[in-house]
TORPALO-688920 format. One line per field, with one value per residue (C-alpha): residue number from 1; residue in one letter; chain; x, y negated, z. Coordinates in nm, 3 decimals. Example, Ala and Ser with C-alpha at 12.3 -4.5 7.8 and 13.67 -1.06 7.14 Angstrom:
<rs>
nr	1 | 2
rest	A | S
kette	A | A
X	1.230 | 1.367
Y	0.450 | 0.106
Z	0.780 | 0.714
</rs>
This chain:
<rs>
nr	1 | 2 | 3 | 4 | 5 | 6 | 7 | 8 | 9 | 10 | 11 | 12 | 13 | 14 | 15 | 16 | 17 | 18 | 19 | 20 | 21 | 22 | 23 | 24 | 25 | 26 | 27 | 28 | 29 | 30 | 31 | 32 | 33 | 34 | 35 | 36 | 37 | 38 | 39 | 40 | 41 | 42 | 43 | 44 | 45 | 46 | 47 | 48 | 49 | 50 | 51 | 52 | 53 | 54 | 55 | 56 | 57 | 58 | 59 | 60 | 61 | 62 | 63 | 64 | 65 | 66 | 67 | 68 | 69 | 70 | 71 | 72 | 73 | 74 | 75 | 76 | 77 | 78 | 79 | 80 | 81 | 82 | 83 | 84 | 85 | 86 | 87 | 88 | 89 | 90 | 91 | 92 | 93 | 94 | 95 | 96 | 97 | 98 | 99 | 100 | 101 | 102 | 103 | 104 | 105 | 106 | 107 | 108 | 109 | 110 | 111 | 112 | 113 | 114 | 115 | 116 | 117 | 118 | 119 | 120 | 121 | 122 | 123 | 124 | 125 | 126 | 127 | 128 | 129 | 130 | 131 | 132 | 133 | 134 | 135 | 136 | 137 | 138 | 139 | 140 | 141 | 142 | 143 | 144 | 145 | 146 | 147 | 148 | 149 | 150 | 151 | 152
rest	X | X | X | X | X | X | X | X | X | X | X | X | X | X | X | X | X | X | X | X | X | X | X | X | X | X | X | X | X | X | X | X | X | X | X | X | X | X | X | X | X | X | X | X | X | X | X | X | X | X | X | X | X | X | X | X | X | X | X | X | X | X | X | X | X | X | X | X | X | X | X | X | X | X | X | X | X | X | X | X | X | X | X | X | X | X | X | X | X | X | X | X | X | X | X | X | X | X | X | X | X | X | X | X | X | X | X | X | X | X | X | X | X | X | X | X | X | X | X | X | X | X | X | X | X | X | X | X | X | X | X | X | X | X | X | X | X | X | X | X | X | X | X | X | X | X | X | X | X | X | X | X
kette	A | A | A | A | A | A | A | A | A | A | A | A | A | A | A | A | A | A | A | A | A | A | A | A | A | A | A | A | A | A | A | A | A | A | A | A | A | A | A | A | A | A | A | A | A | A | A | A | A | A | A | A | A | A | A | A | A | A | A | A | A | A | A | A | A | A | A | A | A | A | A | A | A | A | A | A | A | A | A | A | A | A | A | A | A | A | A | A | A | A | A | A | A | A | A | A | A | A | A | A | A | A | A | A | A | A | A | A | A | A | A | A | A | A | A | A | A | A | A | A | A | A | A | A | A | A | A | A | A | A | A | A | A | A | A | A | A | A | A | A | A | A | A | A | A | A | A | A | A | A | A | A
X	-1.937 | -1.787 | -1.452 | -1.443 | -1.530 | -1.272 | -1.005 | -1.091 | -1.082 | -0.755 | -0.596 | -0.704 | -0.573 | -0.246 | -0.192 | -0.265 | -0.021 | 0.261 | 0.206 | 0.227 | 0.546 | 0.718 | 0.637 | 0.881 | 0.716 | 0.825 | 0.850 | 0.605 | 0.616 | 0.277 | 0.131 | -0.215 | -0.397 | -0.732 | -0.607 | -0.528 | -0.857 | -1.059 | -0.863 | -0.897 | -1.274 | -1.301 | -1.091 | -1.304 | -1.627 | -1.490 | -1.399 | -1.722 | -1.930 | -1.743 | -1.796 | -2.168 | -2.211 | -2.018 | -1.739 | -1.486 | -1.532 | -1.355 | -1.217 | -0.871 | -0.723 | -0.854 | -0.742 | -0.397 | -0.387 | -0.496 | -0.225 | 0.032 | -0.098 | -0.054 | 0.304 | 0.375 | 0.226 | 0.421 | 0.750 | 0.725 | 0.649 | 0.962 | 1.174 | 1.023 | 1.094 | 1.465 | 1.425 | 1.286 | 1.532 | 1.561 | 1.750 | 1.772 | 1.756 | 1.737 | 1.670 | 1.377 | 1.367 | 1.221 | 1.138 | 1.078 | 1.053 | 1.264 | 1.283 | 1.363 | 1.048 | 0.844 | 1.007 | 0.918 | 0.559 | 0.537 | 0.662 | 0.408 | 0.129 | 0.248 | 0.248 | -0.107 | -0.229 | -0.064 | -0.250 | -0.577 | -0.523 | -0.474 | -0.724 | -1.077 | -1.227 | -0.908 | -0.946 | -1.168 | -0.860 | -0.684 | -0.745 | -0.660 | -0.342 | -0.237 | -0.314 | -0.094 | 0.195 | 0.174 | 0.157 | 0.461 | 0.651 | 0.572 | 0.664 | 1.012 | 1.046 | 0.956 | 1.225 | 1.475 | 1.386 | 1.422 | 1.781 | 1.856 | 1.683 | 1.494 | 1.319 | 1.101
Y	-0.613 | -0.330 | -0.373 | -0.743 | -0.670 | -0.390 | -0.610 | -0.905 | -0.695 | -0.534 | -0.870 | -1.027 | -0.731 | -0.737 | -1.109 | -1.060 | -0.768 | -0.951 | -1.251 | -1.026 | -0.862 | -1.199 | -1.306 | -1.240 | -0.985 | -0.816 | -0.440 | -0.260 | 0.089 | 0.177 | 0.132 | -0.018 | 0.293 | 0.113 | -0.100 | 0.210 | 0.378 | 0.072 | 0.032 | 0.405 | 0.388 | 0.091 | 0.278 | 0.593 | 0.394 | 0.210 | 0.536 | 0.718 | 0.423 | 0.422 | 0.796 | 0.762 | 0.476 | 0.661 | 0.405 | 0.665 | 0.998 | 1.288 | 1.476 | 1.629 | 1.305 | 1.096 | 1.347 | 1.361 | 0.981 | 0.965 | 1.215 | 1.005 | 0.692 | 0.862 | 0.959 | 0.600 | 0.458 | 0.687 | 0.647 | 0.270 | 0.266 | 0.471 | 0.240 | -0.078 | 0.029 | 0.000 | -0.369 | -0.479 | -0.662 | -0.555 | -0.747 | -0.780 | -1.096 | -1.100 | -0.726 | -0.750 | -0.620 | -0.811 | -0.729 | -0.932 | -0.873 | -1.063 | -1.129 | -0.761 | -0.668 | -0.903 | -0.759 | -0.407 | -0.517 | -0.667 | -0.341 | -0.153 | -0.376 | -0.353 | 0.029 | 0.029 | -0.221 | -0.018 | 0.292 | 0.097 | -0.010 | 0.346 | 0.539 | 0.400 | 0.357 | 0.375 | 0.012 | 0.149 | 0.309 | -0.022 | -0.018 | 0.351 | 0.290 | 0.006 | 0.221 | 0.507 | 0.277 | 0.103 | 0.432 | 0.568 | 0.243 | 0.244 | 0.613 | 0.552 | 0.226 | 0.397 | 0.661 | 0.383 | 0.210 | 0.532 | 0.561 | 0.207 | 0.231 | 0.538 | 0.317 | 0.139
Z	-1.234 | -1.029 | -1.209 | -1.118 | -0.755 | -0.730 | -0.885 | -0.663 | -0.344 | -0.448 | -0.531 | -0.201 | -0.008 | -0.205 | -0.136 | 0.234 | 0.260 | 0.080 | 0.306 | 0.613 | 0.481 | 0.451 | 0.806 | 1.087 | 1.316 | 1.634 | 1.629 | 1.850 | 1.988 | 1.842 | 1.498 | 1.470 | 1.347 | 1.343 | 1.053 | 0.848 | 0.936 | 0.829 | 0.504 | 0.440 | 0.485 | 0.250 | -0.007 | 0.018 | -0.008 | -0.311 | -0.488 | -0.397 | -0.518 | -0.849 | -0.895 | -0.813 | -1.060 | -1.329 | -1.362 | -1.237 | -1.408 | -1.242 | -1.541 | -1.600 | -1.737 | -1.449 | -1.185 | -1.344 | -1.343 | -0.980 | -0.886 | -1.071 | -0.895 | -0.557 | -0.648 | -0.760 | -0.441 | -0.210 | -0.400 | -0.406 | -0.033 | 0.034 | -0.181 | -0.038 | 0.321 | 0.248 | 0.160 | 0.499 | 0.724 | 1.089 | 1.357 | 1.732 | 1.942 | 2.323 | 2.347 | 2.107 | 1.750 | 1.456 | 1.095 | 0.784 | 0.412 | 0.160 | -0.214 | -0.278 | -0.090 | -0.309 | -0.620 | -0.510 | -0.439 | -0.789 | -0.940 | -0.727 | -0.853 | -1.215 | -1.201 | -1.068 | -1.326 | -1.601 | -1.485 | -1.466 | -1.826 | -1.952 | -1.739 | -1.726 | -1.380 | -1.177 | -1.069 | -0.793 | -0.639 | -0.562 | -0.187 | -0.156 | -0.361 | -0.131 | 0.173 | 0.045 | -0.038 | 0.302 | 0.492 | 0.313 | 0.366 | 0.737 | 0.770 | 0.629 | 0.820 | 1.149 | 1.087 | 1.013 | 1.340 | 1.542 | 1.418 | 1.537 | 1.872 | 1.996 | 2.254 | 1.998
</rs>
């Protein structure tokens, strides 16, 4: 039951994020940290619950897999940041993802699903995985924006 719930939450979150990436959005000076804090808490609760229920066993194989998942998440975030379009209209900057962004998200999801298949219990890391990949994407994206306009 936990596997189904973890997968369902991860899939909903993934769909929501991809939808947000495809929308045209104005660039703001500040990032909404509350979003990341809430998602981080959900991810931690999801992992702790899985460890407590024994669905995620913290052994050498699992810890190696989790480390590899973190590397995948961060790398894909870095790569995906390069696919976002940025433009300026009337002294305001905008951003929007494109087909490359979707392709990178699909690769990101495939890597995570592959790891879930090979290492039992890692489905409980879906939210944390998405959080890591979003944070790394936004870190690179913010640096890209600073090069274009230091005022943003």
